[in-house]
N, C-alpha and C positions, 0 to 999 in steps of 0.2 A: 504494500500500500504506500509506504514511504517513497519507494522508487517511482511509483506512478505520480505522486504529488510533485516530486522533484522534476520529473520530465514535463509535467503540465506547467510548472512554473517556468521552465526553460522555454517551452513553446510560446507561452504568453509573453515572456520577456523578448524573445526573438521576433515575434510578430509585430512588435512596436518599432523595430529597427528597419529603416528603409533599405539599407545596404545588404541585408541578409535575405536570401531567397527562402521561401517557405520550405522547399525541399532540403535545405541545408541543416535543418533541425535534427535530422536523424543522427543518432549516436554512432560514432566511428565510421563515417563515410570517407570517401577519398579526397575530401577537401581539407586543406591545411587549416583554414579558419575554423572549421567545425570542431575538430578535436581540441584545438587550443581554446576556443571559446567555451566549450564544455568544461574543460579543466578549470578555467577562470571562474565559471559560474558555480563551481562546487566549493563553497566557502567554509564548509564545516567538515570535520573529520568523518562524521557518520555519513554524510552525503557522498564524500569522496570514496570511502570504502564500499558503499552501496553500488557505486559505478565502477568497481574493480580498479580504483585508483590507489595510489600510495600517498599518504599524508606525511609530508616531510618539510624540513626547512630548506629553502632554496635561495640562490642569489647571495650577494655580498651582505645584505642586511639580515639574512637568515630568517626570512618571514615564512611561516607555515603556508603551504599551498598544496593543492592536489596535483599530483603528477600522474598522467595517463600514459600507458605504454602504447606505442603505435603497432598495429598489426603487420605493417609492411617493413619493419625495421630490418636494415641490412640489404634490402632489395636494390638492385642497380637502378640508377636514374640519371637523367640529364637535365631535369628541371624540377623545381619545387612543386609544380602542379601534379607531378607523378607520385607524390608522397603525402601521407597524412600530416606530417609535421614539416619536414624540410629535406632538401637534397644537399648533402654535405660531402666534403672531401676529407677523408680520414688521414691521408698521407700524400707526400710528393706534390704539394700544392704549387701551382705556377699560375699567377694572376693572368687572366685573359686567355688562357690556353683552352683548347677543346679538351674536356675532361668528362669522365664518367664518375658519378658520385654514388653514395649509398643513402637510402632513406634513414633519417635520424630516428633513434629509438624511443624518444619520449617527448612529452610537452615541456620538460625542464630543459630549456635551451641556455641556461646560465653558462657563462664561460665564452671562450673565443673559438671560432671555427670558420672555415671557408665554405661558402655556399656555391652551388652550381645552378645556373639559370640559362635556359636556351642553349645548353650544351657547353657553356663557357664558365670557367671559374670566376667568381667575383672576389672582391677584396675580403680580407678577414674581418669578421664582424664580432664584436664583443657585446654580450647581453648580460646585464646585471640582474 
């Protein structure tokens, strides 16, 4: 019942947002925004755990947040749109080069990493 109420609250919350399509409310779809938005919407430990998340401290300020694992972690990719979270380069980074990345494992993107978009590596981005 609690899970149903959480999902209903998410649907109502997302329906008020003009930038999110109604179909993107489905849990764990292939859109980067959906998994990250779901993780951000789970603001209590019980809601996080009910959605198979891990409640832990993240970032430099060590604030508790819900971390959701991506189903496509480790899959080869050449663009963020191919991953639930992001397409990243794990090693041998060369800025602007044609590269194949891997789908990132979770919604906790704290730290520094290089991203791949449209088949090319981008600069290293640090997220706190």
